[in-house]
TIRO-2110 file (N, C-alpha, C; in Angstrom, 1 decimal):
// TIRO-2110
138.1, 56.8, -15.6, N, 1, A
137.2, 55.8, -15.3, CA, 1, A
135.8, 56.2, -15.7, C, 1, A
135.4, 57.4, -15.3, N, 2, A
134.1, 57.9, -15.6, CA, 2, A
133.9, 58.0, -17.1, C, 2, A
134.9, 58.5, -17.7, N, 3, A
134.8, 58.7, -19.2, CA, 3, A
134.7, 57.3, -19.9, C, 3, A
135.4, 56.3, -19.4, N, 4, A
135.3, 55.0, -20.1, CA, 4, A
133.9, 54.4, -19.8, C, 4, A
133.3, 54.7, -18.6, N, 5, A
132.0, 54.2, -18.3, CA, 5, A
131.0, 54.9, -19.2, C, 5, A
131.1, 56.3, -19.4, N, 6, A
130.2, 57.0, -20.2, CA, 6, A
130.3, 56.6, -21.7, C, 6, A
131.5, 56.3, -22.1, N, 7, A
131.6, 55.9, -23.5, CA, 7, A
131.0, 54.5, -23.8, C, 7, A
130.9, 53.7, -22.8, N, 8, A
130.3, 52.4, -22.9, CA, 8, A
128.7, 52.5, -23.0, C, 8, A
128.2, 53.6, -22.4, N, 9, A
126.7, 53.7, -22.4, CA, 9, A
126.2, 54.2, -23.7, C, 9, A
125.2, 53.5, -24.2, N, 10, A
124.6, 53.8, -25.5, CA, 10, A
123.7, 55.0, -25.3, C, 10, A
123.7, 56.0, -26.2, N, 11, A
122.8, 57.1, -26.1, CA, 11, A
123.4, 58.3, -25.4, C, 11, A
124.6, 58.2, -24.9, N, 12, A
125.3, 59.3, -24.2, CA, 12, A
125.4, 60.5, -25.0, C, 12, A
125.8, 60.3, -26.3, N, 13, A
126.0, 61.5, -27.2, CA, 13, A
124.6, 62.2, -27.4, C, 13, A
123.6, 61.4, -27.5, N, 14, A
122.2, 62.0, -27.7, CA, 14, A
121.9, 62.9, -26.5, C, 14, A
122.1, 62.5, -25.3, N, 15, A
121.8, 63.3, -24.1, CA, 15, A
122.6, 64.6, -24.2, C, 15, A
123.9, 64.5, -24.5, N, 16, A
124.7, 65.7, -24.5, CA, 16, A
124.2, 66.6, -25.6, C, 16, A
123.9, 66.1, -26.8, N, 17, A
123.4, 67.0, -27.9, CA, 17, A
122.1, 67.6, -27.5, C, 17, A
121.2, 66.9, -26.8, N, 18, A
119.9, 67.4, -26.4, CA, 18, A
120.1, 68.5, -25.4, C, 18, A
121.0, 68.3, -24.4, N, 19, A
121.3, 69.4, -23.4, CA, 19, A
121.9, 70.6, -24.1, C, 19, A
122.8, 70.4, -25.1, N, 20, A
123.3, 71.6, -25.8, CA, 20, A
122.2, 72.3, -26.6, C, 20, A
121.3, 71.5, -27.2, N, 21, A
120.2, 72.1, -28.0, CA, 21, A
119.3, 72.9, -27.0, C, 21, A
119.0, 72.4, -25.9, N, 22, A
118.2, 73.0, -24.9, CA, 22, A
118.8, 74.4, -24.4, C, 22, A
120.1, 74.3, -24.1, N, 23, A
120.7, 75.6, -23.7, CA, 23, A
120.7, 76.6, -24.9, C, 23, A
121.0, 76.1, -26.1, N, 24, A
120.9, 77.0, -27.2, CA, 24, A
119.5, 77.6, -27.5, C, 24, A
118.5, 76.8, -27.3, N, 25, A
117.1, 77.2, -27.5, CA, 25, A
116.8, 78.3, -26.4, C, 25, A
117.2, 78.1, -25.2, N, 26, A
116.9, 79.1, -24.1, CA, 26, A
117.6, 80.4, -24.4, C, 26, A
118.9, 80.3, -24.8, N, 27, A
119.6, 81.5, -25.1, CA, 27, A
119.0, 82.2, -26.3, C, 27, A
118.6, 81.5, -27.3, N, 28, A
117.9, 82.1, -28.5, CA, 28, A
116.6, 82.8, -28.1, C, 28, A
115.8, 82.1, -27.3, N, 29, A
114.5, 82.7, -26.9, CA, 29, A
114.8, 84.0, -26.1, C, 29, A
115.8, 84.0, -25.2, N, 30, A
116.1, 85.2, -24.4, CA, 30, A
116.5, 86.3, -25.3, C, 30, A
117.4, 86.0, -26.2, N, 31, A
117.9, 87.1, -27.2, CA, 31, A
116.8, 87.6, -28.1, C, 31, A
115.9, 86.7, -28.5, N, 32, A
114.8, 87.1, -29.3, CA, 32, A
113.8, 88.0, -28.6, C, 32, A
113.5, 87.7, -27.3, N, 33, A
112.6, 88.5, -26.5, CA, 33, A
113.3, 89.9, -26.2, C, 33, A
114.6, 89.9, -25.9, N, 34, A
115.3, 91.2, -25.7, CA, 34, A
115.3, 92.0, -27.0, C, 34, A
115.5, 91.4, -28.1, N, 35, A
115.5, 92.2, -29.4, CA, 35, A
114.1, 92.7, -29.6, C, 35, A
113.1, 92.0, -29.4, N, 36, A
111.7, 92.4, -29.6, CA, 36, A
111.4, 93.6, -28.7, C, 36, A
111.7, 93.4, -27.4, N, 37, A
111.4, 94.5, -26.4, CA, 37, A
112.2, 95.8, -26.8, C, 37, A
113.4, 95.6, -27.3, N, 38, A
114.2, 96.8, -27.6, CA, 38, A
113.6, 97.5, -28.9, C, 38, A
113.1, 96.7, -29.8, N, 39, A
112.6, 97.3, -31.0, CA, 39, A
111.2, 98.0, -30.7, C, 39, A
110.4, 97.5, -29.8, N, 40, A
109.2, 98.1, -29.4, CA, 40, A
109.5, 99.4, -28.7, C, 40, A
110.4, 99.4, -27.8, N, 41, A
110.8, 100.7, -27.1, CA, 41, A
111.4, 101.7, -28.0, C, 41, A
112.1, 101.3, -29.0, N, 42, A
112.7, 102.2, -30.0, CA, 42, A
111.6, 102.9, -30.8, C, 42, A
110.6, 102.0, -31.2, N, 43, A
109.4, 102.6, -32.0, CA, 43, A
108.6, 103.6, -31.2, C, 43, A
108.4, 103.3, -29.9, N, 44, A
107.7, 104.2, -29.0, CA, 44, A
108.5, 105.5, -28.8, C, 44, A
109.8, 105.4, -28.7, N, 45, A
110.6, 106.6, -28.6, CA, 45, A
110.5, 107.5, -29.9, C, 45, A
110.5, 106.8, -31.0, N, 46, A
110.4, 107.5, -32.3, CA, 46, A
109.0, 108.2, -32.4, C, 46, A
108.0, 107.5, -32.0, N, 47, A
106.6, 108.1, -32.0, CA, 47, A
106.5, 109.3, -31.1, C, 47, A
107.2, 109.2, -29.9, N, 48, A
107.1, 110.3, -28.9, CA, 48, A
107.9, 111.5, -29.5, C, 48, A
109.0, 111.3, -30.1, N, 49, A
109.7, 112.4, -30.7, CA, 49, A
108.9, 113.0, -31.8, C, 49, A
108.3, 112.2, -32.7, N, 50, A
107.5, 112.7, -33.7, CA, 50, A
106.3, 113.6, -33.2, C, 50, A
105.7, 113.0, -32.1, N, 51, A
104.6, 113.7, -31.5, CA, 51, A
105.0, 115.1, -30.9, C, 51, A
106.2, 115.1, -30.3, N, 52, A
106.7, 116.3, -29.7, CA, 52, A
106.9, 117.4, -30.8, C, 52, A
107.5, 117.0, -31.9, N, 53, A
107.8, 118.0, -33.0, CA, 53, A
106.6, 118.4, -33.7, C, 53, A
105.6, 117.6, -33.8, N, 54, A
104.3, 118.0, -34.4, CA, 54, A
103.6, 119.0, -33.5, C, 54, A
103.6, 118.7, -32.2, N, 55, A
103.0, 119.6, -31.2, CA, 55, A
103.7, 120.9, -31.2, C, 55, A
105.0, 120.9, -31.2, N, 56, A
105.8, 122.1, -31.2, CA, 56, A
105.6, 122.9, -32.5, C, 56, A
105.5, 122.2, -33.6, N, 57, A
105.2, 123.0, -34.8, CA, 57, A
103.8, 123.6, -34.8, C, 57, A
102.8, 122.9, -34.3, N, 58, A
101.5, 123.5, -34.2, CA, 58, A
101.5, 124.7, -33.3, C, 58, A
102.2, 124.6, -32.1, N, 59, A
102.2, 125.8, -31.2, CA, 59, A
103.0, 126.9, -31.8, C, 59, A
104.1, 126.6, -32.5, N, 60, A
104.9, 127.6, -33.2, CA, 60, A
104.1, 128.4, -34.3, C, 60, A
103.3, 127.6, -35.1, N, 61, A
102.5, 128.3, -36.1, CA, 61, A
101.5, 129.3, -35.4, C, 61, A
100.9, 128.8, -34.4, N, 62, A
99.9, 129.7, -33.7, CA, 62, A
100.6, 130.9, -33.1, C, 62, A
101.8, 130.6, -32.4, N, 63, A
102.5, 131.7, -31.8, CA, 63, A
103.0, 132.8, -32.9, C, 63, A
103.4, 132.3, -34.0, N, 64, A
103.9, 133.2, -35.1, CA, 64, A
102.7, 134.0, -35.6, C, 64, A
101.5, 133.4, -35.7, N, 65, A
100.3, 134.1, -36.2, CA, 65, A
99.9, 135.2, -35.1, C, 65, A
100.0, 134.8, -33.9, N, 66, A
99.6, 135.8, -32.8, CA, 66, A
100.6, 137.0, -32.8, C, 66, A
101.8, 136.7, -32.9, N, 67, A
102.8, 137.8, -32.9, CA, 67, A
102.6, 138.7, -34.1, C, 67, A
102.2, 138.2, -35.2, N, 68, A
102.0, 139.0, -36.4, CA, 68, A
100.7, 139.7, -36.4, C, 68, A
99.7, 139.1, -35.7, N, 69, A
98.3, 139.7, -35.6, CA, 69, A
97.9, 139.8, -34.2, C, 69, A
98.4, 140.9, -33.5, N, 70, A
98.1, 141.1, -32.1, CA, 70, A
96.6, 141.3, -31.9, C, 70, A
95.9, 141.8, -32.9, N, 71, A
94.4, 142.1, -32.8, CA, 71, A
93.6, 140.8, -32.6, C, 71, A
94.2, 139.7, -33.1, N, 72, A
93.4, 138.4, -33.0, CA, 72, A
93.5, 137.8, -31.6, C, 72, A
94.4, 138.3, -30.8, N, 73, A
94.6, 137.6, -29.5, CA, 73, A
93.4, 137.6, -28.6, C, 73, A
92.6, 138.7, -28.4, N, 74, A
91.4, 138.5, -27.5, CA, 74, A
90.4, 137.5, -28.0, C, 74, A
90.3, 137.3, -29.4, N, 75, A
89.3, 136.4, -29.9, CA, 75, A
89.8, 134.9, -29.7, C, 75, A
91.1, 134.7, -29.7, N, 76, A
91.7, 133.4, -29.7, CA, 76, A
91.9, 132.8, -28.3, C, 76, A
92.0, 133.7, -27.3, N, 77, A
92.3, 133.3, -25.9, CA, 77, A
91.1, 132.4, -25.5, C, 77, A
91.5, 131.3, -24.9, N, 78, A
90.5, 130.3, -24.4, CA, 78, A
90.0, 129.3, -25.4, C, 78, A
90.4, 129.4, -26.6, N, 79, A
90.0, 128.5, -27.7, CA, 79, A
90.9, 127.3, -27.8, C, 79, A
90.3, 126.2, -28.2, N, 80, A
91.1, 125.0, -28.5, CA, 80, A
90.7, 124.5, -29.9, C, 80, A
91.7, 124.2, -30.7, N, 81, A
91.4, 123.8, -32.1, CA, 81, A
90.7, 122.4, -32.1, C, 81, A
90.0, 122.1, -33.2, N, 82, A
89.5, 120.8, -33.4, CA, 82, A
90.7, 119.8, -33.6, C, 82, A
90.5, 118.6, -33.4, N, 83, A
91.6, 117.6, -33.6, CA, 83, A
91.8, 117.5, -35.1, C, 83, A
93.0, 117.7, -35.5, N, 84, A
93.4, 117.7, -36.9, CA, 84, A
94.1, 116.4, -37.1, C, 84, A
93.7, 115.6, -38.1, N, 85, A
94.3, 114.3, -38.4, CA, 85, A
95.0, 114.4, -39.8, C, 85, A
96.2, 113.8, -39.8, N, 86, A
97.0, 113.8, -41.0, CA, 86, A
97.9, 112.6, -41.0, C, 86, A
98.5, 112.2, -42.1, N, 87, A
99.3, 111.0, -42.3, CA, 87, A
98.5, 109.8, -41.8, C, 87, A
97.3, 109.7, -42.2, N, 88, A
96.5, 108.5, -41.7, CA, 88, A
95.8, 108.8, -40.4, C, 88, A
95.1, 107.8, -39.9, N, 89, A
94.3, 108.0, -38.7, CA, 89, A
95.1, 108.0, -37.4, C, 89, A
96.4, 107.6, -37.5, N, 90, A
97.2, 107.4, -36.3, CA, 90, A
97.9, 108.7, -35.8, C, 90, A
97.8, 109.8, -36.6, N, 91, A
98.5, 111.0, -36.2, CA, 91, A
97.5, 112.2, -36.2, C, 91, A
97.5, 112.9, -35.0, N, 92, A
96.6, 114.0, -34.9, CA, 92, A
97.2, 115.1, -34.0, C, 92, A
96.7, 116.3, -34.0, N, 93, A
97.2, 117.3, -33.1, CA, 93, A
96.1, 118.3, -32.8, C, 93, A
96.2, 119.0, -31.7, N, 94, A
95.4, 120.1, -31.3, CA, 94, A
96.2, 121.3, -30.8, C, 94, A
95.7, 122.5, -30.8, N, 95, A
96.4, 123.7, -30.3, CA, 95, A
95.3, 124.4, -29.4, C, 95, A
95.8, 124.8, -28.2, N, 96, A
94.9, 125.6, -27.4, CA, 96, A
95.7, 126.9, -26.9, C, 96, A
95.0, 127.9, -26.7, N, 97, A
95.6, 129.2, -26.3, CA, 97, A
94.9, 129.7, -25.0, C, 97, A
95.7, 130.0, -24.0, N, 98, A
95.1, 130.5, -22.7, CA, 98, A
95.9, 131.6, -22.2, C, 98, A
95.4, 132.4, -21.3, N, 99, A
96.1, 133.6, -20.7, CA, 99, A
96.3, 133.3, -19.3, C, 99, A
97.5, 133.5, -18.8, N, 100, A
97.9, 133.3, -17.4, CA, 100, A
98.6, 134.6, -17.0, C, 100, A
97.8, 135.4, -16.4, N, 101, A
98.4, 136.7, -15.9, CA, 101, A
98.8, 137.5, -17.2, C, 101, A
100.0, 138.0, -17.2, N, 102, A
100.4, 138.8, -18.4, CA, 102, A
101.1, 137.9, -19.4, C, 102, A
100.9, 136.6, -19.4, N, 103, A
101.5, 135.7, -20.3, CA, 103, A
100.4, 134.9, -21.1, C, 103, A
100.8, 134.6, -22.3, N, 104, A
99.9, 133.7, -23.1, CA, 104, A
100.5, 132.4, -23.2, C, 104, A
99.8, 131.3, -22.9, N, 105, A
100.3, 130.0, -23.1, CA, 105, A
99.7, 129.4, -24.3, C, 105, A
100.5, 128.9, -25.2, N, 106, A
100.1, 128.2, -26.4, CA, 106, A
100.5, 126.8, -26.2, C, 106, A
99.5, 125.9, -26.2, N, 107, A
99.9, 124.5, -26.0, CA, 107, A
99.5, 123.7, -27.2, C, 107, A
100.5, 123.0, -27.7, N, 108, A
100.3, 122.1, -28.8, CA, 108, A
100.4, 120.7, -28.3, C, 108, A
99.4, 119.9, -28.7, N, 109, A
99.4, 118.5, -28.2, CA, 109, A
99.2, 117.6, -29.5, C, 109, A
100.0, 116.5, -29.6, N, 110, A
100.0, 115.6, -30.7, CA, 110, A
100.0, 114.2, -30.3, C, 110, A
99.5, 113.3, -31.1, N, 111, A
99.5, 111.9, -30.8, CA, 111, A
99.9, 111.2, -32.1, C, 111, A
100.9, 110.3, -32.0, N, 112, A
101.3, 109.5, -33.1, CA, 112, A
101.3, 108.0, -32.7, C, 112, A
100.4, 107.3, -33.3, N, 113, A
100.2, 105.8, -33.0, CA, 113, A
100.0, 105.6, -31.5, C, 113, A
99.2, 106.5, -30.9, N, 114, A
98.8, 106.3, -29.5, CA, 114, A
99.7, 106.9, -28.5, C, 114, A
100.9, 107.4, -29.0, N, 115, A
101.8, 108.0, -28.1, CA, 115, A
101.7, 109.6, -28.2, C, 115, A
101.4, 110.2, -27.0, N, 116, A
101.2, 111.7, -27.1, CA, 116, A
102.3, 112.4, -26.4, C, 116, A
102.4, 113.7, -26.8, N, 117, A
103.3, 114.6, -26.2, CA, 117, A
102.8, 116.0, -26.4, C, 117, A
103.3, 116.9, -25.6, N, 118, A
102.9, 118.3, -25.7, CA, 118, A
104.1, 119.2, -25.8, C, 118, A
103.9, 120.4, -26.3, N, 119, A
104.9, 121.5, -26.4, CA, 119, A
104.2, 122.8, -26.0, C, 119, A
104.8, 123.5, -25.1, N, 120, A
104.2, 124.8, -24.5, CA, 120, A
105.0, 126.0, -24.9, C, 120, A
104.4, 126.9, -25.5, N, 121, A
105.1, 128.2, -25.9, CA, 121, A
104.5, 129.3, -25.1, C, 121, A
105.4, 130.1, -24.5, N, 122, A
104.9, 131.3, -23.7, CA, 122, A
105.2, 132.6, -24.5, C, 122, A
104.2, 133.4, -24.6, N, 123, A
104.3, 134.7, -25.1, CA, 123, A
104.2, 135.7, -24.0, C, 123, A
105.1, 136.7, -23.9, N, 124, A
105.0, 137.6, -22.8, CA, 124, A
104.4, 138.9, -23.3, C, 124, A
103.6, 139.5, -22.5, N, 125, A
102.9, 140.7, -22.8, CA, 125, A
103.8, 141.9, -22.5, C, 125, A
103.9, 142.8, -23.4, N, 126, A
104.7, 144.1, -23.2, CA, 126, A
103.7, 145.2, -23.3, C, 126, A
103.7, 146.1, -22.3, N, 127, A
102.9, 147.3, -22.3, CA, 127, A
103.7, 148.4, -22.8, C, 127, A
103.1, 149.1, -23.8, N, 128, A
103.8, 150.2, -24.4, CA, 128, A
102.9, 151.5, -24.3, C, 128, A
103.6, 152.6, -24.2, N, 129, A
102.8, 153.9, -24.1, CA, 129, A
103.3, 154.8, -25.2, C, 129, A
102.3, 155.5, -25.8, N, 130, A
102.6, 156.5, -26.8, CA, 130, A
102.0, 157.8, -26.3, C, 130, A
102.8, 158.8, -26.3, N, 131, A
102.3, 160.2, -25.9, CA, 131, A
101.7, 160.8, -27.2, C, 131, A
100.4, 161.1, -27.1, N, 132, A
99.8, 161.8, -28.2, CA, 132, A
100.1, 163.3, -28.3, C, 132, A
99.8, 163.9, -29.4, N, 133, A
100.1, 165.3, -29.5, CA, 133, A
99.4, 166.2, -28.4, C, 133, A
98.2, 165.7, -27.9, N, 134, A
97.5, 166.4, -26.9, CA, 134, A
98.1, 166.0, -25.5, C, 134, A
99.2, 165.3, -25.4, N, 135, A
99.9, 164.9, -24.2, CA, 135, A
99.1, 163.8, -23.4, C, 135, A
98.2, 163.2, -24.0, N, 136, A
97.5, 162.1, -23.3, CA, 136, A
98.3, 160.8, -23.7, C, 136, A
98.2, 159.8, -22.9, N, 137, A
98.9, 158.6, -23.1, CA, 137, A
98.0, 157.5, -23.8, C, 137, A
98.5, 156.9, -24.7, N, 138, A
97.8, 155.8, -25.3, CA, 138, A
98.5, 154.5, -25.0, C, 138, A
97.8, 153.5, -24.4, N, 139, A
98.4, 152.3, -24.0, CA, 139, A
98.2, 151.2, -25.1, C, 139, A
99.2, 150.5, -25.5, N, 140, A
98.9, 149.4, -26.4, CA, 140, A
99.8, 148.2, -26.0, C, 140, A
99.4, 147.0, -26.3, N, 141, A
100.1, 145.8, -25.9, CA, 141, A
100.8, 145.2, -27.1, C, 141, A
102.0, 144.7, -26.9, N, 142, A
102.6, 143.8, -27.9, CA, 142, A
103.1, 142.6, -27.2, C, 142, A
103.4, 141.6, -27.9, N, 143, A
103.8, 140.3, -27.3, CA, 143, A
105.2, 139.9, -27.9, C, 143, A
106.0, 139.3, -27.1, N, 144, A
107.2, 138.7, -27.5, CA, 144, A
107.3, 137.3, -27.1, C, 144, A
108.1, 136.6, -27.8, N, 145, A
108.2, 135.1, -27.5, CA, 145, A
109.2, 135.0, -26.3, C, 145, A
108.6, 134.4, -25.3, N, 146, A
109.4, 134.2, -24.1, CA, 146, A
110.2, 132.9, -24.2, C, 146, A
109.6, 131.9, -24.7, N, 147, A
110.3, 130.6, -24.9, CA, 147, A
109.5, 129.4, -24.7, C, 147, A
110.1, 128.2, -24.8, N, 148, A
109.4, 127.0, -24.6, CA, 148, A
109.6, 126.5, -23.2, C, 148, A
108.5, 126.0, -22.6, N, 149, A
108.6, 125.4, -21.3, CA, 149, A
108.0, 124.0, -21.3, C, 149, A
108.5, 123.2, -20.4, N, 150, A
108.1, 121.8, -20.3, CA, 150, A
106.7, 121.7, -19.8, C, 150, A
106.4, 122.3, -18.7, N, 151, A
105.1, 122.3, -18.1, CA, 151, A
104.7, 123.7, -17.8, C, 151, A
103.4, 124.0, -18.1, N, 152, A
102.9, 125.4, -17.9, CA, 152, A
102.9, 125.8, -16.4, C, 152, A
END
């Protein structure tokens, strides 16, 4: 009875089509916004990963230099590099070196498209003694790589 009544009404099909179009438009807008949000988050994650590896590379280069050149350590402690920019204006990094007790903290910090991350490398101080021919002791320090830490 209801179907026969609806069939007699003019414009019934238009109302059904408009309702279906409205539902389809709402679903499309929802999916589009979810896709956009997901792509923005993926891009930020990529930038954070790139920033971490740039920071880690910067700290690693400084750590390798200090391990090979122990004499440079007193001059470098407490210094922070200038901001180095590469791959355009959106990517830069800095390296700083500080001493914390018997450990040296090398901190690399990088930013890619406004997303920053840091990598911290710890060098451990080793105290070595050499007995000279006159039986006096000579103390010298060497450093070994202790490892990467999340927070200093």
